[in-house]
Each structure stands twice: as structure tokens, then as C-alpha cells.
C-alpha positions in Angstrom: 108.2 93.9 111.5 108.9 96.8 109.3 107.8 97.5 106.4 111.1 96.2 104.5 110.7 92.6 105.8 107.3 93.0 104.2 108.4 91.7 101.0 110.4 89.1 102.2 107.9 87.3 104.5 105.4 87.6 101.6 107.9 86.0 99.1 108.3 83.1 102.1 105.0 82.1 102.1 104.7 82.2 98.9 107.5 80.0 98.5 106.7 78.2 101.2 102.7 77.5 99.4 104.7 76.8 96.2 106.9 74.0 97.0 103.7 72.4 99.4 101.6 72.8 96.3 104.8 71.2 94.1 105.4 67.8 96.6 101.7 67.2 96.3 100.7 67.6 92.4 104.6 66.0 92.3 103.2 62.5 94.2 99.3 62.9 93.4 101.4 62.4 90.0 103.5 59.0 90.5 100.6 58.0 92.6 98.3 58.2 89.7 100.6 56.6 87.2 100.9 60.5 86.0 98.6 63.3 85.0 95.0 62.1 83.4 95.3 65.4 82.0 97.4 65.7 79.3 97.2 70.1 79.9 98.5 70.4 83.1 102.3 68.4 82.1 103.9 72.5 81.6 102.6 73.2 85.5 104.5 68.9 86.5 107.3 70.6 84.2 107.9 74.1 86.3 107.2 71.9 89.6 110.0 69.8 88.8 112.4 72.3 87.8 110.8 74.2 91.4 111.8 71.2 93.1 114.9 70.5 92.0 115.9 74.2 92.3 115.1 74.7 95.4 116.4 71.1 96.8 119.8 72.5 95.5 120.0 75.9 96.9 119.3 73.3 100.2 121.8 71.4 99.5 124.2 74.6 99.9 122.9 75.9 102.8 122.9 72.7 104.6 127.3 72.4 103.4 127.3 76.2 104.9 125.7 76.4 107.9 127.7 75.0 110.3 130.5 77.3 109.6 128.0 79.8 110.8 127.3 77.9 113.6 123.8 76.8 112.5 121.8 72.9 112.1 123.1 71.6 108.6 119.2 70.2 108.4 117.7 72.1 109.6 118.5 75.5 107.5 118.8 72.9 104.5 115.2 72.4 105.3 114.3 75.8 105.9 116.3 76.9 103.1 114.6 73.9 101.1 110.6 75.8 101.5 112.0 79.6 101.8 114.4 79.7 98.6 116.8 81.5 97.9 115.9 84.6 100.9 116.8 81.2 103.3 120.4 81.3 101.8 120.7 85.0 101.9 119.7 85.0 105.7 122.3 82.6 106.1 125.3 84.6 104.7 124.5 88.0 105.6 124.9 86.2 109.5 127.6 87.4 111.4 130.6 84.5 111.8 129.5 82.1 114.8 126.6 84.5 115.9 124.4 82.4 117.9 122.3 85.4 119.3 120.3 85.2 115.0 117.6 82.7 114.5 
């Protein structure tokens, strides 16, 4: 890992944690039929925004991945968890390069 990779890896890790937390909070909200804490509504709305925006990015990556010789489902899931960085990595791949991961 070079110094230039450090911020990207930190953002990927934080993004995975935030997405996992948002999924957990949303499942808790659904299963509990609403949050018992009224002060948490802003947190739930932020989590929904994050989930929707990452979902849109994942769909975009899934449609674009086959053009770069990558599996659509795998790259869609990867992009859902890491966000825009996954899209940037996909777009920057050379056309048809199978050696990149």
C-alpha cells in the first residue's frame, strides 16, 4: 500500500461501516415498527439517503461493469458498499483489462 492509496482505503472502510450501520438501523426500524427514539429520525433519514445513493451507484456500476469485462453483480455489490470510489475504479480500468481487480 502506498501513501496515495491510504485515503482511498480509509474511505472504503468507513463507507462499508456506514452502509452496514444504515442497513442495520433500517432493519431495526422496520422490525420494531418505528424507532422508539424520536430524536433518531434525522439519523434514519440520513441512513436512507445513503442507502438510496449507494443503490443508484450500484445499479450504474452493474450496468457499466460488463463493458470493462467485470462481473455485473459482483461489481454492483462492491460499489454499493464502497460508494463512488468503486465507480471511479471501474471507470478508470482500461477497456477489457482482465488483470486489474
